C-alpha positions as CSV (number, residue, x, y, z in Angstrom):
1,M,-22.9,-1.4,5.1
2,S,-19.8,-3.4,6.6
3,E,-19.3,-3.0,10.2
4,L,-15.6,-1.9,9.2
5,A,-17.1,1.0,7.2
6,V,-18.4,2.8,10.3
7,L,-15.1,3.2,12.0
8,S,-14.5,6.6,13.4
9,R,-12.8,8.7,15.9
10,P,-13.8,8.9,19.6
11,P,-17.0,11.5,20.0
12,A,-14.8,13.9,21.9
13,E,-13.8,15.5,18.5
14,T,-16.2,18.0,17.3
15,A,-14.2,20.3,14.8
16,A,-13.9,19.2,11.5
17,S,-10.2,20.2,11.1
18,G,-9.2,18.4,14.3
19,S,-8.4,19.1,18.0
20,I,-5.2,21.0,19.2
21,L,-3.6,21.5,22.9
22,I,-1.4,24.1,23.5
23,I,1.1,23.8,26.5
24,D,3.0,27.2,27.0
25,D,3.5,29.2,30.2
26,E,3.1,32.6,28.4
27,A,-0.5,33.6,28.4
28,A,0.1,36.0,25.4
29,I,1.5,33.2,23.4
30,R,-1.6,30.8,24.3
31,E,-3.9,33.5,23.3
32,S,-2.4,34.3,20.1
33,L,-2.2,30.6,19.1
34,E,-5.7,30.1,20.1
35,T,-6.9,32.9,18.0
36,L,-5.0,31.7,15.0
37,L,-6.1,28.2,15.0
38,Q,-9.6,28.6,16.0
39,F,-10.0,30.9,12.9
40,E,-8.8,27.9,10.7
41,G,-11.5,25.6,12.4
42,Y,-9.5,23.7,14.8
43,S,-11.0,22.8,18.2
44,V,-8.2,24.3,20.7
45,E,-7.5,23.9,24.4
46,S,-4.5,25.4,26.3
47,A,-2.5,24.8,29.5
48,G,0.1,27.0,31.3
49,T,2.3,24.0,32.9
50,G,3.2,20.6,31.7
51,E,1.1,18.9,34.5
52,E,-2.0,20.8,33.5
53,G,-1.5,19.9,29.7
54,L,-0.8,16.2,30.7
55,A,-4.3,16.3,32.8
56,K,-6.0,17.6,29.8
57,M,-4.7,14.8,27.7
58,G,-6.6,12.5,30.2
59,D,-9.9,14.3,29.6
60,R,-10.0,13.9,25.9
61,P,-8.0,13.1,22.7
62,F,-6.1,15.5,20.5
63,D,-4.6,15.3,17.2
64,L,-1.7,17.7,17.7
65,I,0.1,19.3,20.7
66,L,2.0,22.6,20.5
67,L,4.6,22.1,23.3
68,D,7.0,24.9,24.7
69,F,10.3,23.7,25.3
70,A,10.7,25.7,28.6
71,L,8.0,25.2,31.1
72,P,7.9,26.4,34.7
73,D,7.4,23.2,36.3
74,R,8.8,20.4,33.9
75,N,11.2,20.6,31.2
76,G,9.6,20.4,27.6
77,L,11.6,17.2,26.7
78,E,10.3,15.5,30.0
79,V,6.7,16.3,29.2
80,L,7.3,15.1,25.7
81,A,8.5,11.6,26.9
82,E,5.4,11.5,29.0
83,I,3.2,12.3,26.2
84,R,4.8,9.7,23.8
85,N,4.2,7.0,26.9
86,R,0.7,7.8,26.8
87,D,0.1,8.4,23.0
88,P,2.9,7.3,20.7
89,Q,0.7,8.4,17.5
90,I,-0.1,11.9,18.6
91,A,1.6,14.7,16.7
92,V,3.9,17.1,18.9
93,I,5.4,20.2,17.7
94,M,7.9,21.9,20.1
95,I,7.8,25.7,20.2
96,T,11.0,27.6,21.9
97,A,12.5,31.0,21.9
98,Y,15.8,29.4,22.0
99,G,15.9,27.9,18.7
100,T,19.2,26.6,18.3
101,V,20.0,23.6,16.2
102,D,21.0,21.6,19.3
103,N,17.5,21.9,20.6
104,A,15.8,21.0,17.5
105,V,17.9,18.0,17.2
106,R,17.2,16.9,20.6
107,A,13.4,17.6,20.4
108,I,13.2,15.3,17.1
109,Q,15.4,12.6,18.5
110,S,12.9,12.6,21.5
111,G,10.0,12.0,19.2
112,A,8.8,15.5,18.2
113,T,7.1,15.8,14.9
114,N,8.5,19.2,14.2
115,F,10.2,22.1,15.7
116,I,9.2,25.9,15.6
117,Q,11.1,29.0,16.8
118,K,9.4,32.0,18.5
119,P,8.5,34.5,16.6
120,W,7.0,32.1,14.1
121,D,5.6,32.7,10.7
122,N,1.8,32.2,10.7
123,E,1.6,30.7,7.3
124,K,4.5,28.2,7.8
125,L,3.2,27.3,11.2
126,L,-0.3,26.5,9.8
127,A,1.2,24.5,7.1
128,D,3.1,22.4,9.7
129,V,-0.1,22.1,11.7
130,R,-2.1,20.9,8.7
131,A,0.4,18.2,7.6
132,S,0.9,17.2,11.5
133,V,-2.8,16.7,12.0
134,A,-3.3,15.0,8.6
135,R,-0.6,12.6,9.5
136,C,-1.9,11.8,13.1
137,R,-5.5,11.3,11.5
138,A,-4.3,8.9,8.9
139,E,-1.9,6.9,11.3
140,E,-4.9,6.5,13.8
141,E,-7.4,5.6,11.3
142,N,-4.8,3.2,9.8
143,E,-4.3,1.7,13.3
144,Q,-8.1,1.5,13.8
145,L,-8.6,-0.3,10.7
146,K,-5.7,-2.8,11.4
147,R,-6.9,-3.6,14.9
148,A,-10.4,-4.2,13.4
149,F,-9.1,-6.3,10.6
150,K,-7.0,-8.4,13.0
151,Q,-9.8,-8.8,15.5
152,R,-12.1,-9.8,12.8
153,Y,-10.0,-11.5,9.9
154,N,-6.4,-11.6,11.4
155,F,-5.3,-9.4,8.3
156,E,-1.7,-8.4,8.5
157,H,-0.1,-5.9,6.2
158,I,-3.2,-5.3,4.4
159,V,-4.2,-1.7,4.4
160,G,-7.5,-0.4,3.0
161,K,-10.8,1.6,3.6
162,S,-12.1,1.8,0.2
163,D,-15.7,0.4,-0.5
164,S,-13.9,-2.2,-3.0
165,M,-11.3,-3.2,-0.5
166,L,-14.1,-3.7,2.3
167,K,-15.9,-5.9,0.1
168,I,-13.0,-8.2,-0.6
169,F,-12.3,-8.3,3.4
170,D,-15.9,-9.3,3.8
171,L,-15.6,-12.0,1.0
172,V,-12.1,-13.4,2.4
173,G,-14.0,-13.7,5.8
174,Q,-16.8,-15.6,4.2
175,V,-14.6,-18.1,2.1
176,A,-11.7,-18.7,4.7
177,A,-13.7,-21.2,6.7
178,S,-14.5,-23.3,3.7
179,R,-12.6,-26.0,1.8
180,S,-13.2,-24.3,-1.8
181,T,-10.7,-23.6,-4.2
182,V,-10.2,-20.0,-4.5
183,L,-9.0,-18.1,-7.8
184,I,-7.6,-14.4,-7.0
185,Q,-7.4,-12.3,-10.1
186,G,-5.5,-8.8,-10.3
187,E,-2.9,-6.8,-11.8
188,S,0.9,-7.2,-10.8
189,G,1.3,-5.7,-7.3
190,T,-2.0,-5.6,-6.2
191,G,-1.4,-8.0,-3.2
192,K,-2.7,-11.3,-4.6
193,E,-0.4,-13.2,-2.1
194,L,-1.4,-11.3,0.9
195,I,-5.0,-12.1,0.3
196,A,-4.2,-15.7,0.0
197,K,-2.3,-15.6,3.5
198,A,-5.3,-13.9,4.8
199,I,-7.6,-16.7,3.8
200,H,-5.2,-19.3,5.0
201,A,-4.6,-17.5,8.5
202,N,-8.7,-17.5,9.0
203,S,-9.3,-20.9,7.9
204,P,-9.2,-24.2,10.1
205,R,-5.9,-24.8,8.4
206,K,-4.1,-21.8,9.9
207,D,-1.9,-23.8,12.0
208,R,-1.0,-26.1,9.2
209,P,1.6,-25.3,6.3
210,F,0.9,-22.3,3.8
211,V,3.3,-22.9,0.9
212,P,3.5,-20.5,-1.7
213,V,4.9,-21.3,-5.3
214,N,5.6,-18.9,-8.2
215,T,4.8,-21.2,-11.1
216,G,5.7,-18.7,-13.7
217,S,9.2,-18.4,-12.6
218,M,10.2,-21.9,-13.4
219,P,10.6,-24.2,-16.5
220,A,7.8,-26.8,-16.8
221,D,10.0,-29.8,-15.9
222,L,11.5,-28.1,-12.7
223,L,8.0,-27.0,-11.7
224,E,6.5,-30.5,-11.9
225,S,9.5,-31.7,-9.9
226,T,9.0,-28.9,-7.5
227,L,5.2,-29.5,-7.1
228,F,5.0,-33.2,-7.1
229,G,8.4,-34.5,-6.2
230,H,10.6,-37.1,-7.9
231,V,12.3,-40.6,-7.1
232,K,15.9,-41.2,-7.3
233,G,16.9,-41.4,-11.1
234,A,13.7,-40.0,-12.4
235,F,16.0,-37.8,-14.6
236,T,19.7,-37.1,-14.8
237,S,20.2,-34.9,-11.8
238,A,17.8,-36.7,-9.6
239,I,20.4,-38.3,-7.4
240,S,18.1,-38.8,-4.5
241,S,14.4,-38.8,-3.9
242,K,12.7,-35.7,-3.1
243,K,9.0,-34.7,-1.7
244,G,7.1,-32.4,-3.8
245,L,5.5,-29.1,-2.3
246,F,2.0,-30.6,-2.4
247,E,3.4,-33.2,0.3
248,V,4.8,-30.3,2.3
249,A,1.4,-28.5,2.1
250,D,-0.6,-31.6,3.3
251,T,-3.4,-30.4,5.6
252,G,-2.5,-26.9,4.7
253,T,-2.8,-24.6,1.8
254,I,-0.8,-24.3,-1.4
255,F,-0.6,-21.0,-3.3
256,L,-0.2,-21.4,-6.9
257,D,0.8,-17.9,-8.1
258,E,0.6,-16.9,-11.9
259,I,-1.0,-20.2,-12.7
260,G,-1.8,-19.0,-16.2
261,T,1.8,-19.6,-17.3
262,M,1.8,-23.4,-16.5
263,S,2.2,-25.9,-19.6
264,M,-0.8,-27.9,-20.6
265,E,0.7,-31.1,-19.3
266,T,1.3,-29.5,-15.9
267,Q,-2.3,-28.3,-15.9
268,S,-3.7,-31.8,-16.2
269,K,-1.7,-32.9,-13.3
270,I,-2.9,-30.0,-11.2
271,L,-6.5,-31.0,-12.5
272,R,-6.0,-34.4,-11.0
273,V,-4.9,-33.2,-7.7
274,L,-8.0,-31.2,-7.4
275,Q,-10.3,-33.9,-8.5
276,D,-8.9,-36.8,-6.8
277,K,-6.4,-35.4,-4.4
278,K,-3.7,-37.8,-5.7
279,F,-0.5,-37.6,-7.7
280,M,2.4,-39.5,-8.3
281,H,6.2,-38.6,-7.9
282,L,8.0,-37.9,-11.2
283,G,9.3,-41.3,-12.0
284,G,7.3,-42.9,-9.5
285,I,4.8,-45.9,-9.6
286,H,2.9,-45.4,-6.4
287,E,0.1,-43.0,-5.8
288,L,0.2,-40.5,-3.1
289,Q,-3.0,-38.8,-1.5
290,V,-3.0,-35.4,0.1
291,D,-5.5,-33.0,1.7
292,V,-4.4,-29.6,0.5
293,R,-6.5,-26.5,-0.1
294,V,-5.6,-24.8,-3.4
295,I,-5.6,-21.0,-3.8
296,A,-4.6,-19.7,-7.3
297,A,-3.8,-16.4,-8.6
298,T,-3.3,-14.9,-11.9
299,N,-2.9,-11.5,-13.6
300,I,-3.8,-12.9,-17.1
301,D,-7.4,-13.3,-18.1
302,L,-7.9,-16.9,-18.0
303,K,-11.2,-16.8,-19.8
304,V,-9.3,-15.4,-22.9
305,M,-6.7,-18.1,-22.5
306,V,-9.4,-20.9,-22.4
307,K,-10.8,-19.3,-25.6
308,E,-7.3,-19.5,-27.1
309,S,-6.9,-23.1,-26.0
310,K,-3.8,-22.0,-23.9
311,F,-5.7,-23.0,-20.7
312,R,-7.8,-26.2,-19.9
313,E,-11.4,-25.3,-19.6
314,D,-12.0,-28.0,-17.0
315,L,-9.0,-26.7,-14.7
316,F,-10.4,-23.3,-15.0
317,Y,-13.9,-24.2,-13.6
318,R,-12.2,-26.3,-11.0
319,L,-10.2,-23.1,-9.9
320,N,-13.0,-20.7,-10.4
321,V,-15.1,-22.0,-7.6
322,I,-14.9,-18.7,-5.7
323,T,-13.2,-15.8,-7.5
324,I,-11.5,-12.6,-5.8
325,D,-11.0,-9.6,-8.1
326,L,-8.3,-7.3,-6.5
327,P,-8.6,-3.8,-7.9
328,P,-5.9,-1.7,-9.2
329,L,-4.6,0.9,-6.8
330,R,-5.7,3.7,-9.2
331,S,-9.3,2.8,-8.8
332,R,-9.0,3.1,-5.0
333,S,-7.1,6.5,-4.4
334,A,-8.8,6.7,-0.8
335,D,-6.4,4.1,0.3
336,V,-3.3,5.9,-1.0
337,P,-2.8,8.1,2.2
338,L,-3.3,5.1,4.5
339,L,-0.7,3.1,2.3
340,V,1.6,6.0,2.4
341,N,1.6,6.2,6.2
342,H,1.8,2.5,6.6
343,F,4.9,2.2,4.4
344,L,6.5,5.4,6.1
345,A,6.1,3.7,9.3
346,K,7.4,0.2,8.3
347,F,10.6,1.7,6.5
348,S,11.4,4.3,9.3
349,E,11.6,1.4,11.6
350,E,13.5,-0.9,9.2
351,N,16.0,1.9,8.6
352,G,16.4,3.0,12.2
353,K,14.9,6.3,11.6
354,P,12.4,8.7,13.6
355,P,8.9,8.2,12.1
356,R,8.6,10.1,8.7
357,Q,5.5,11.9,7.9
358,I,4.4,13.1,4.2
359,S,3.9,16.7,3.3
360,S,0.3,17.8,2.0
361,E,2.3,19.1,-1.1
362,A,3.8,15.5,-1.8
363,L,0.8,13.6,-0.9
364,R,-1.3,15.3,-3.9
365,P,0.9,13.9,-6.8
366,L,0.7,10.3,-4.9
367,M,-3.0,10.7,-5.0
368,D,-3.2,11.8,-8.7
369,Y,-0.8,9.2,-10.0
370,G,-2.0,6.2,-11.9
371,W,0.3,3.6,-10.3
372,P,0.7,0.9,-13.1
373,G,2.8,-1.0,-10.5
374,N,0.1,-0.9,-8.0
375,V,0.7,-1.2,-4.3
376,R,4.2,-2.7,-4.9
377,E,5.2,0.6,-7.0
378,L,4.0,2.8,-4.0
379,E,6.0,0.6,-1.5
380,N,9.0,1.0,-3.5
381,V,8.7,4.8,-3.8
382,M,8.0,5.1,0.0
383,E,11.0,3.2,0.7
384,R,13.2,5.2,-1.6
385,A,11.9,8.6,0.3
386,V,12.6,7.3,3.6
387,V,16.2,6.2,2.9
388,L,16.9,9.5,1.1
389,S,15.3,11.6,3.7
390,N,17.2,13.7,6.2
391,G,14.4,15.3,8.1
392,P,11.0,14.1,9.8
393,V,8.9,15.2,6.7
394,I,9.0,13.6,3.2
395,G,8.6,16.6,0.7
396,I,8.0,16.6,-3.0
397,E,11.6,16.7,-3.7
398,L,11.8,13.0,-2.7
399,L,9.5,11.7,-5.1
400,P,10.6,10.4,-8.6
401,D,10.3,12.7,-11.5
402,H,7.5,10.8,-13.3
403,I,5.2,11.0,-10.4
404,V,5.2,14.6,-9.9
405,G,5.4,15.5,-13.5
406,R,8.9,16.9,-13.6
407,G,9.7,14.4,-16.6
408,A,7.2,15.0,-19.2
409,A,5.8,18.4,-18.1
410,G,9.2,19.7,-17.9
411,K,10.4,18.6,-21.3
412,M,6.9,19.3,-22.8
413,F,8.2,22.4,-24.7
414,E,11.7,21.3,-25.1
415,H,12.3,21.0,-29.1
416,R,14.6,21.4,-31.8
417,P,15.4,25.2,-32.5
418,D,14.3,24.4,-36.3
419,A,11.1,22.6,-35.4
420,S,8.1,23.6,-37.2
421,L,4.8,24.5,-35.4
422,F,3.2,21.3,-36.6
423,E,6.2,19.3,-35.3
424,I,5.9,21.0,-31.9
425,V,2.2,20.3,-31.6
426,E,2.8,16.6,-32.9
427,D,5.6,16.0,-30.3
428,C,3.5,17.6,-27.5
429,E,0.5,15.3,-28.3
430,R,2.6,12.3,-28.4
431,R,4.3,13.0,-25.0
432,L,0.8,13.7,-23.4
433,I,-0.7,10.3,-24.8
434,V,2.5,8.3,-23.4
435,D,2.3,10.1,-20.1
436,M,-1.3,9.1,-20.0
437,L,-0.9,5.6,-21.0
438,E,1.8,5.0,-18.5
439,K,-0.3,6.5,-15.7
440,C,-3.0,4.1,-16.9
441,G,-0.9,0.9,-16.9
442,W,-1.0,1.2,-20.8
443,N,-4.6,0.3,-20.7
444,Q,-6.1,2.3,-23.7
445,T,-9.5,2.0,-22.9
446,E,-8.7,3.8,-19.4
447,A,-6.5,6.3,-21.1
448,A,-9.4,7.3,-23.7
449,D,-11.9,7.6,-21.1
450,R,-9.5,10.0,-19.2
451,F,-9.0,12.1,-22.2
452,H,-12.7,12.0,-22.7
453,I,-12.3,10.8,-26.4
454,P,-13.5,7.6,-28.1
455,L,-11.1,4.6,-27.9
456,S,-11.1,4.4,-31.8
457,T,-9.7,8.0,-32.0
458,L,-7.0,7.3,-29.4
459,N,-6.0,4.2,-31.5
460,Q,-5.9,6.5,-34.4
461,K,-3.6,8.8,-32.7
462,I,-1.4,6.2,-31.5
463,K,-0.9,4.9,-35.1
464,R,-0.5,8.4,-36.5
465,L,2.2,9.4,-33.9
466,N,4.0,6.1,-34.1
467,I,3.8,5.3,-30.4
468,E,5.0,2.0,-29.3
469,V,2.4,0.6,-27.3
470,K,3.5,-1.5,-24.2
471,K,1.6,-4.5,-22.8
472,K,-0.5,-3.7,-19.8
473,A,1.4,-4.3,-16.6
474,N,1.2,-8.2,-16.0
475,S,4.6,-9.3,-14.6
476,R,4.8,-12.5,-12.9
477,D,5.1,-11.1,-9.2
478,S,1.8,-11.0,-7.2
C-alpha cells in the first residue's frame, strides 16, 4: 500500500462522528448539548470559560467548537480570534441568547463557521454540526494530503486520495528523475498539464524552463514556427529571426499538449528532435542541438490514429516510453469532497470572501454527477457558487440545474396536452437516455452499463428515438 494511503487524523479522536468542544458558562446549556451530541455519536467535552476552553484545545484536537458569545472571563469574539490563531481550519459555531443580525455579522466576519441563537432547534443545530464537522474533516484531510504530496513530490494544486490517483502520484515520483519521454493520456479537464508540471518540478531539471505548448490551438505553419523558430525572410511576415520554444526549453522540459492534432509533417520534425536532439529554424540551413525532455499529452487514442494512418507509428513509440493514464472524475468520486473544499477555499480567497463550506444536501448531487468536463467542470461550478453566494454555506440552490436534476427531472412529465401515452413514454425514455449519456460524457458503453442493458440495446434505442449522439468530451484543453 502507498504510504500516502495511510494518512489519518491524530489518535486522540475516538468517536466515529467526530469530536466537539462546548464553551458555555451555563451548566444547563452544556449538559443539554452534551446529551444531544453524545446521542448522535460525537465525542464531547465542555468548558465553562474561555480560558478553560482554550486550555482543552491544547490537550487534544477537535473537529468543531460550539462557542458562547457572552462568557464570564472573555468576550466570545476574543476567544474566537484566539481559536483561529491556534487552528485556522477548525469549525466554530457561535451560540448566543442575543441573536441580533449585528452579532451574526460580527461572528461570521471574525471567522465563525455559523451562528445559532438560543433557544435552538435541535434538528437544525444537528444539521449545522454535521455539515461543519464534515467540512473540517475534509479540509484537514486535504491539507494532510497536500503536505504529504509536497514533502514527497512537491505536487501543487493536485488533489486526490483515491487509489487510482495515489498510484499516479507514485508513478510520477518514479519517472520524474529519469530523462524518459512521458505520454499523459486522459479526457479533457483531468489535469494533464498539472501532472506534467509535477514531473518537471520533481526532476533534476526543476530549476530550468518548463514550456507548455497547446499544439492543437495553432495552424501547422504557425506551430512549426513556434516550436522551431525561423530566420528572417523565411515567410512573408518573418521580418526578423525568432527563437523557437525548443530553444527556450533547452536544458528544461517542453510539454506538447494535444499532440494528436499535429500534422504529419510536424510529427516528422518532432520525431527528429526526439531521436537526434537536433532541428533547424524554418528557412534556416544550420542545425541546432538541444537538451530537452519531452512530455506529451493527448485526449485522443493515438493507437487508433496510428491504425488510421493519422499518426506516425514511429513517433508514437518514441512518445510512449512511459504512459500515465489519468482517470476521469466520474471514476474517482471519493476525490470529489476534497476537490470541492479545495476549490471553495481557492475561490473564497480570490473573491475576498470568508471561507465557504458545502452543505451535505449540496454535496450529494456533486458526488452522483458524471462530470463529463471532469475536474475543470467541477472547478467552474464551485467558482460560480462562491461568486453567487451570500452566506458561509453553499446550498443546493447555488448548483446548476443539470447537476441537481432540476432540468431533465423537472421536465420529465411536461408534454403536449394531446400527447398519447405512447408519445409520453417515448419522450420520457428519450430524456432519460440523453441525461445518462450527458452524465457519462457521451460514452455509450458506460451509459449501457449504468442502465444495466446490453450496448446493442442502447444503440437500438438511440436510433429508434432519433437521439443525436455527441462525440465524447475531447476538447483541446488539458
